[in-house]
N, C-alpha and C positions, 0 to 999 in steps of 0.2 A: 329592770329585767334585765335576769340573769346576777350578773354581780353590777352592773351598769347603775348608776342612779341618772336617771331623764327628770326634768325637772322644766316645766314647762311654763311662761308668766305671760298673762294677755289679759287684755280689757275685752267683755263680751257686750257686745248690741244687743238691744231687743229686739223684734219682729215688728210688734206694736201691729199687726193686722195686716203688713207687708209679704209678697212675694217675694221670697227672696230669691232664690235660684233662677237667672234671663232677665231678673228686671233689677230689685236692690243693690245684687251680685253678678254682674253680668259675666255673659259666656264669653269664653277664649281673651280674656285680659285678666295681667295680673291682679289678686284681691289680696288687701294687706292681710285679711284671715284673724279680722278681730277690729279690735277700736282702737283710735287714740293712736299711743305709741305701738311700735311693731312687735310682735310676737315674738318672744323670746324662748329659746329653749337651750338649757343648758347641760352637758353629760361630761359624767367623769372620765369615764373610759373609751374606747371606741366602742362604735356600735355600728348595726346593717342596718338601714332603711331601705323599705323596697329593694332588698337584693344591695344596695350599694353601700360602700364601707364610709365611716366619715368618722374624724378623728375627735378624741375627750378636744370641749371648747364650748366656746357661747357663739348659737346661730341666731337668727330668725328666720320663721318659717313663712312663708308667702304660697299661695294655691292659683292656680289656673284653671278655674272652674269649667267644666265641659259638660253636655245632654245625657254623657252617660258615664260620668266620673271626674276626675280632676287628677293636675300635675300638682302633687307636691313640690314645693321648691326649698331648699336646706340653704340659707346662704351667712357668706360668712361674713356681712355687715352687722353689727348689734349697736344699740344705744341711740337710733333716730327713732324720729317722729313716721307712725304708720303710713307715713305716703311717700318716703323716700326711700326707694328700692333701687338698686344698680344691681343689674343684672350681671355685672363684668365681676361679680363678687358672689356669683353660686356657687356651689360646693358640688349638689347633686340635683337632677328632676327626675321623681320616682313619680310613676302613676298610680293612681287612688284605687280602691272599687268602690263603688254608690251602689245605695239601698235607697229609692226613694220609697212613696206616700206613703209614710211614717205618721203615726200624729205629731201634731206639729210644736215644735218645741220655741218657746217664746225667747229662750237666753241662747246663744253661741255657748258649747262646751266644745273643749277642748282634755282631752283623756288618755291616757296610757293605759294600759293592762298588760299583763304579763304571768306568766307560767313557767317558772323556769327559767329556760334560757330567752323563751319565745313570747312575744306579745303583738300587741298594736298599738298604733296610734290612730285615734278615733277623734273628727271634727263632725258635730252636727251642728244644725240648725233649722227652721219652719220645719215638712217635710224629705230631708234628705239626712244621712249618716255620710261619710267619708270613709274608707280603712284604709290603713296600709299598715303590712307585716314591719315588726320592730324587732333585731334579736342584737345577743352578746355574750360572749364566751364564756 
């Protein structure tokens, strides 16, 4: 995105016939947003996510699923197991948009797409897609 390189490292859980949002992934609780180790994001220069600036560095990504969207948490702790969340290390929390009722995706996917200096972070699994704007100078 722009001149920034953003990489996301995550383990992808499978749906295996389960209902995801509200059941496998409960609403209104912090979710590890992946499987096993905490999902990690590495940014080589400052970027803006959901209108909030973050510095270059290594972070973990967490979410709080809601019926009408999600809250993305960018957290400064990294290298930990995916259930070891420390809210005192939160860098930013930003709202994500949701689309529901999509064809069922078996695997969780996290992707970044961009054109020029702006783009989006996309998290999809089951019948939902969450997105948030990402930009870099």
